[in-house]
N, C-alpha and C positions, 0 to 999 in steps of 0.2 A: 709217182709210186708212193702211195700212202698206205701205211699199215692199218689193218682192221683186225679185231679179234672178237668173234661173236661170243665166245666164252673166255673172257680175259683171265689168264692164269698168271699168278705171281709166284716167284721162287726166291729163295735166299741162296746167294752165292757166298760161300765162306772159304777163306784161306786158313788152313789148319796145319800148324807145324808139329811134326812128329805125332800126329793123331790126337793131341791133347791140348795144344795151345792155339786159341783162335787169334789170328792176326788181323782179320777183317771179316765183317759180315755185312753184306750189301744186298738189299732186296732189288728185284728187277721184274719187268713185265716180259713174258714170253711172247715173241713175235712169230716164231716158227720152231717146230721140233720134228725131226725125222730120225730114222735109224742112224743117220750119219752125223748129225750135229744138232745143237740147240742154238737159237738166235734169240738174244734178249736185249732189252732196252733199259738204259740207266740214264735218266736225264739229270741235268743240273738241279740241285736241291734235294736229291734223294737222301733220306736219313740213313745213317749207317754207323757201325762201330769200326774203328780204324786203329791200327798200331800206334802205341804211345811209347816213346816220343816219335813224332813225325814232323818233318822228314828225318829219318834215322836209319840205322843199319840193323840187320837182324841181330848181330852180337849185342848192340846197345839195348835192343828190346829184350833180349834174353836176360841181360844183366839187370834190367829194370823190373823184372818180375812178370814179363809177358802180359802187360796191361793193354787194354784198349780204351779209347775214349769215344763218347758220343759226339758225332759231328755230321756233316752233310757233304755230298759230292759237290765240288765247286767248279766253276768256270766253263765246263764243257758238257755237252750231251754226247752220250756214247752208245753205239750199237755193237754188241759183241757177237761174234761168230765163233762158237766153240765146238770143234769137232770131237766126237767121242773117240776114245782110244788113242788120241794124239796128245803130245805134251806141249800144247800151246793154245793160245786164244788170239784171234785177230779181231781188233775193234776198230770201228770208224769213229772219228771225233769231229764234232761240229762246235764252233764257238757258241757257248750257251745262249739260247734264245734267239740267235740270229740266222741260223741255217747255213752259216759260212763253213764249208767243208775244209777241215784242217789236215786231213790225211788219215793214215792207218797207223795202228800201234800193235806190235806183236809182243804179247806177254808170254814168255817161256815159263811153263808151269806144269805141275803134275797133271796127268789125265784126270778128267772129271770123274768123281764118284757120286752116285746117286745117294741122296739122303731123304729122310721124311720131309724135310723142308725145301729141298732143291738139290744143290750140288756142292760138294766140297772139292777143293784142290789145294795147292800150295805154290806160291810164287817162287821161282828159282833165280830171281834177281836179274839175270841177263835179259835184255829186251832189244827190240828193233823198232826204230821209228821210220815211217815211210811218208814222204810228202805227197801232195795231190798229183805231182808230176812223176811219181814212182821212184824218186831218188831215195836211197835208204842209208841208214847208218846203225851200227851197234850202239846200245845205250847201257850205262851202268857197268861197264867192264871192270872198273876199279872195285865196286862193291862185290861183283861176282868173284873176282880174284881173292878178295878178303874172306868170302865165305869158304873158299877152298883152303886158304892159308890157316884159318882157324878151325877147320875140321867140320864145318856145317855141311859141306859137300865133299865127297871123295873126288879124287882126280878122275876116276872112271865116270862118276855121275856128272861131273862138269863137262867131260868130253861128250857125253850123250846129250846134254842140254845144248851145247853149241852145235852139235850135229843136227838136232831138231831145227834150230834156227836156220842152219844152212839149207835144209830142205824147204823151209818156208821161203827163203830168199830165191831158191831155184824156181819155185812156183810163181813168185812175183815176177821174176825176170822173163819167164815164159808166158806170163799173163794167164796162168791157170787159176782155177777156182781157189779162193773166192775173188781173186783180183780181176777176173773177167766178168763179174756179175754187176748189175746196175745198182748196188747198194748205196753208192754216193748220192743218188737222186731219191733215195727212200726218205720218207718222213713219217713220223708216228701219227696216229689218230689224235687230233688235238683234244679229244674228250678224255683221254687216258689220265687218270689221277697219278700223283706220285705214289709209288709202291710203299706200303708201310713196313717198318722193321718189326718182325714178329716178337712177341714178348719172350718167347722161348728160344731166341737166337743163339744163346750160349749153351744149349743142351746138345751134347755130343752123343 
C-alpha cells in the first residue's frame, strides 16, 4: 500500500494557544482528504517551529514568552489521520527510515480549523499511546492535571477532553475506524520531498 499523489499538496499544521500564540508549525504532505478527515504525512527530518523550552510544559512556555525555535522532526515518520469536527488526531508512527511500525498515538486537541496555509488546532496535553498489539495507556496525565490546576483548562473542558479520549479508546477496543484500516502497511511515495516550512508560517 504505497501512497501516490498526482497533484501533491502540502499544508501547514499549527497549534495555536488562545488564538494568538503559536506553539508549533509543522508542514506536511496531504495523502487523502475527504469531507470526514484529512490524512497527512510528516517524515523524520521535516523542518518546523516548536515550543521553546522543549520538552516543557505549557505554563513554562507561557512564562518564557511563548517562543518557538527552528528545529526538525526527529526519530520517527508519522502519518496523521485527523477527523474534522472531532477533538483528536490519530497518528501512526514508524521508526525513522526503517519502516518498523511502532504503533498509534492519539493526540487530544481542539478540532481542526481551516486556514489559508492549512489547519490550526491546539494540543490539550492528555494523550493515548497504542502499541502494535493494540494495548493502550494514557500519557501525560500529570501535565494535564497541571493545566487544570493552573487554570489553562477548566474542569469542564478537562472532562470533555478525557471523554473524547474514552470515545477513541472505545473505537480502538471495538476495532472501528481507523483501527480496522490497513494504514500500518501504508508507505509514502519515495519520490516525495520533505515539505518546506512556509516563510509566512507565523501569520495568523
